N, C-alpha and C positions, 0 to 999 in steps of 0.2 A: 594215272594214280596221281601223279605231280598235277596236271591239268585239274584235275578234281579238286584237289588240295588247293590250289591256286583261286579256283571258280568260288569255293567256300569263303577263302577269306576275304575275295572282291564283295561278294553278297554281305558278309557280317560288316566289311567297313561302311558299306553302301547303307545299310539299316541303321548304323549307328550314326550315319551323317544325317538321315532323315529325322532320328529321334532328337538329336541335339543341336540341329540347325533347322528348327521350323520355319525362321523368318526367310529362308532361301528358297523355301518350297511354299509360297503364297502366305505366309505368316504376315508380311506388312498388310496385305490387304485386308485380313482377318483384325488386325488392329484398329485399321481405318473403319471397318464395318461397325466395330463396337463403339467407335468415337461417334460415326453418324447417329446410331440407335441411339447414344446419350444425349446427343443435341435434339434429336426429334423428340425426346422424351422432356428435354428441357422446354421447347418451343412449345408444346402441348400444355404444360403447366403453366407456362407464363404468358400464353394468348399470344405467342408470336406466329404469324402464318408460315415465314420461312426465313432463313439465313442465306444471303446471296454472296459468296465470296468471289472476289476479283483481285485480279493483279496484272501490272504490266511492267515487266523487267525491273521486280524487287520493289515496287513502288510500296507495296503492302506486305510487309512481313509476317503481319498477325496471321493473312491466309496461308503465305506460303510455309510458316511453320504449323499450323494446325494440321495441314494436308501432308506435312514432311516431304514437301517435293524436293526432287533432287535434279542435278543437271540444268541446260542452258534452256530457258524459256524466253523466246524474245517476241512474241506476240501475245495479244491480249488473250485472255481466258477466264471464264467463269465457271463456279461448281455451286449449284442451287441444291440447298437441303429444305425439302418442305417438310411441314410437321408430321405429314403422311406421305407415304409413297417412296418411288425409287429416287436418289438423287440424280441429277443431270450435270453433266459436265460438258461445256460449250469451248472448242478449242480450235486452233487452226490446224488445216490438213496435215501440214508439213511437221506439226507437233504432238500428233496424236499418240504417238507411242511412249512419249514422255508421261501421260496421263493413265497407262493402262493399270495400274495398281488401284487407283482410285473405284471405290464401290459404284456401282450404277451404270446409268447409261452415257454413252460417250458421242456427242453431236459435233460434227466438225462443220467449219466454213472455210471460205477462201477469200471471198471479197469485202470490203464493208458493206456493202448493200446485203450481203449473204449474212453477215454478223447480225445486222439489224433484224432481219427478217426472222432469223432462227432464235434471238434472243427475246423477241416479242412472242414467238410460239413456246419457247421454254417457260416464260412467265405467265402465260395465258391462266386465267382465273385467280390469279393474286392480286389483291388490291395494296398490300404493303409488303415490304422486305426490308429486313434488317442489314446495313452494310456498316462496314468501318467509316463510320461519318459521325460528325459530332455537332449538333446545331450551333452555328456560330463559332464553330471551334473551340467550344467552351472545354473539351477535354482533348488536347493535341495529340494525346498518346495513342488515343484510338483514331483520329481523323485523317487516315490514310487514303481513300478513295477520292479522286481528283472531281473537281467540281463539275467538268465536263460531262464525266462518267455520270455522275448523279442526275445531269441534266437529261442524258439520254434516257436513263431507267424512267424518269418522270414523264418523258414525252411519250413513253410506251402506255401510260395511263397506271402508273403503279408507284406508289408513295414511298420513300425512303426513309425508315426511322434508324437510330442510332444502336449500333451492335455492342455498345459499351459494357452493358450487364452481361451480355453473352461471353464476351472476350474476357470479363474478369472472372466468370465461372469457371471457363475452360482453359485460360492461360494463365490466371494470377494464382490460383490456390495451389498451396502447396500440399505433397502428399507425405506420409510420414517420413520417408527417407530424407526427403528435402528437409522437412523441419529439423531432422537429427543433424544434417550438415549444415543448417544455420546454427544451431545450437554450439556444434564444434567450434565454428568459425567465431561465433560471439566469444566464446570461451578464450579462444586464443587471441583476439583482438584485445580485450581486456587485460591478459598478460602484456602482450606486445606494448598497450598503452603506458603500462608501468615501468617496462623496461627502456621506453623511448625517453620519460621523464628521467629515470634514473642514469641513463647515459649523458642526457644534459647536466645534471648535478655533478657527475663525476667531472666533468670535463670543464666545469666552470670550479669546482672546489680545486682543480689541479692547475689552475691558471692557465688553462688551453683555450684557444679561441673554437667557438663552435657555433655554427652558424644554422639559418632554418632548413638550407637545402641539405646540409650533412645530415641534419635529423631525418628529413625524407628519406634519405639514402639508407639511413640505418634501418627505418622502419620498414623499407621495401626489400631489403635485404633479409632482414628478419621473416617477414612474410614468407619469402620464398623458403627459406629455410623450415617454416612450420608447414610446407606444403599447402601453401595458398597463392591464390593469384588474384589482381583487381584490373578494374578499368582506370586507364591514366595513372596519375601519381597521387599519394595522400597530401594532405594538408598540415605544414607547422607554421603558424603565424604568430608574429610576435608585436605585442604594442599596437601601433596603429594599422598594422596588418591585418590584426584580428578584427579590426572592423569592416574589413572586406569579407564578406560570406564566402564568395569562391579564390580568394588569394591563392596562389599556388608560386613559391619560390623556384628560381632558376638558378643554374650554376654561376651566371654572371650577374643576378640581382637576388640577393638573399641578405637578410639581416643578420647581424651578430647577436647572439643571445647573451646577455651580462646578469649579473645580479639585479633584482629589482625589475626585471622584465615580468611581463605577463606573457604566457605561453598557451597558445590554443592548438590541440592536436584533433584533426578529424580524420579517421581512419576506416576505410571502408574495403571489404575483401570477402573472398569465398574459397573453399575447399578445392584443390584441384580434383574433381572428381565429376562424373557425370550428372547433370540435373542438379548441380550444387546451388544452394542459394545464400544470397550475400547476407552478412552482417555489417552495420554502420554505425559507429559511435564517435561522440564529441565530447571531449574532456578539457578542462582548463587547469592549469597549474602556475604557480608565480615563484619565480626563482629565488626564494628567500625563504626566511623561517616564519615570518609573520605577515599574513597577507593585508594590505591598505584597506582601509574602511570604504574606499571608493569603489573599489573591485567587489568586496563582500555585498555592497548594498545592491549592485545590479545583479550580481549573481542570483541573491535570494529572490528577486523579482522572477527571473528567469526559470529558476527551481522552482518556485511556487507557481508560475504558470503551467508548467510541464506537469506539476503534479494536480492540478485542477482539472486539466485536460485528461490526464489517465483516470483521474477518479471519476469523471463524468461518464466516461466510456465504459468503465469497470460498472459502474452502477447501473448504467441503462442496461448493459449487456447482461448482467446476472438477473435483471428483471423480464429478460425476454424482449426488450422493446427495441424497435427498429432504430438503427443510428447509422447517419450519413456522414460522409467525410467532412463536407462543409460545416457540420453543426460541431464536430471535436474542435476543428480550426477556430471556429467564431468564440467558443468558450476560451481557448487560450488566450486570444487576441483580445477580447474583451476585458481580461485581468490585464493584461500588460498596458493596453488603453487606459484602464482606470489609475494605473500606477504612474500615468503621464508620460509613457515611452513608447506609445502607440505608432508615432511616426518613426520610429527606430526599428521597429519588427517589420522588416522589407522583404519577406519571403514567407511562403505557405509553411504551416506547423509541420507538416511530414509529407513524404512520399512512398508510394508504392515499393516494395521490395520484392524482388523474385531472383530468377538466373542472372538478371542484369540488376545493377546496383539500384536503377529506377526500373521498376516493373510498370506492367500494364494493368495493375489493379487500382482501386479507389486511393486517391491521394487525400490527405488530410487538409483540404484547401477550400478556403471562401476568400482568397486574395487574389493570386493570380488566375485562377478559374474560380466557379461555383461548383464543385464536384457532388452531384447530387446523387452519385451511386451509393447504394447502401453497403455498409461494410458487412461481410458475409462470412461464415467459418470457412477456415483454409487461408486465410489472405494475411498477409503480413505488411508491415508500414513502419516508417519512423515517426517519433514525435520528436521534434527539435527545434523549440523555441530560441529566438535569439535578438539580443539587443545590440546595436552597432552604432558605436560614437565616433566622435571622429579621431579619439586617441587610443581607443581600443574598443574590442567587442566581446560580447559574453555569449556563448550557446551551450545547450546541453542536449544532448541527442541520445535516446534511447530507441530501443526496438520492440514491437507489439506482434505478437501471433494470436489469431483469433481462434480459439476452439470453439465446440459447441456449446459449452456453458461457463467459458472463461475468457477473458481476454488478458493474456500473459504477456508481462515484461520479460523478454529474452535476455537482455544486457543488465543484468544485475552483479553487482550492487548499483543502485543508482549513486549517482555524484550527488552529494548533500553540502559540500563547501569545496571551495577552491584548494587545490592540493599546494601546501609550502613545502616545493619540492626539494628544496636545500637540507630537510629533514630525512631524504631518503638516502642520505650517504652510506648508511650501513647494508643496504639492499644490493642484490646482485644483479647484474645485467649481461 
């Protein structure tokens, strides 16, 4: 009787395991099969014959991430998804088991001659494939496949085009969970920005020395307490240091903040949750009660350029018109150029935002690159014009999430004037 009871309990545990742990019983392959079908649908709708994923020792994280590959892979591998038909993985014989969860057919090779022959057979009938390549490296975020591999594919009679639009569609769009994580992060950053300015204010008012590095440490600790994490460290830049867009104070090199100083804070972080998306903001404050006119004048140019870019995007999007990343940048850049500060706006207007601070989607850029990718529903990015002079710099950074019928600014309220932070003495931190 005890044996029967034990057997029944074992069966109940086993069936419960099957119900609650589907990914342990082939579920991962089902997820990949679904992704492959979505890719094939996209290929058909956008007249792409095929997408050829390739990697060697992690040089193409886009391919590795898309296929969710785990474990050591030390040999070259290819994975071909045609618009129609069964996918094909071409992998080295000794690493075949590492690709067993991939949908489709697995072909193995041993020698380099074997690889070339089987690659040619795999690509048979195709005139074009999309790969992680960008013409003249225009979009470096996508340019992951080495030149030699591109030459190899072309030597087999197959032209290579950029997979940039594919990558954006499948890896840069946020789902609803990610959108909510971004909104939570944005709300936290707006609060932490106020707390950082208040921290500076109280230190100065109490005649206690405070420097840029200490402010950065305060922000980093507050991020951790708020359940957030970030890449690298955030920025606190004072006076001439704010004229360097990527300035970062250190423990040994950090400027003391005094009354009458301009203070720029650039904070980026995401929630410590799976698949969370970053938020990224830049605000400017003044350690005094009344902001000098020279700062106000430059801030107004930056603010107006930001708003011109946002208005252009919102208007085009509301009309259902196509918008490309470079177009938004150019509108913003033209405004600053006409104001006489074009030579002092030395970076793109905005970058893609995702699970990394700089994602794989469209950038708002016609300076560092000409990003001709279309802005599509589901992507997020920053809009952050700046003017950088020798004695100070001004930047205003907001985030935008593009919905089906709306381009939403997610980091509200917008900064409309430089904050005279010595007026914050009554606030808590």
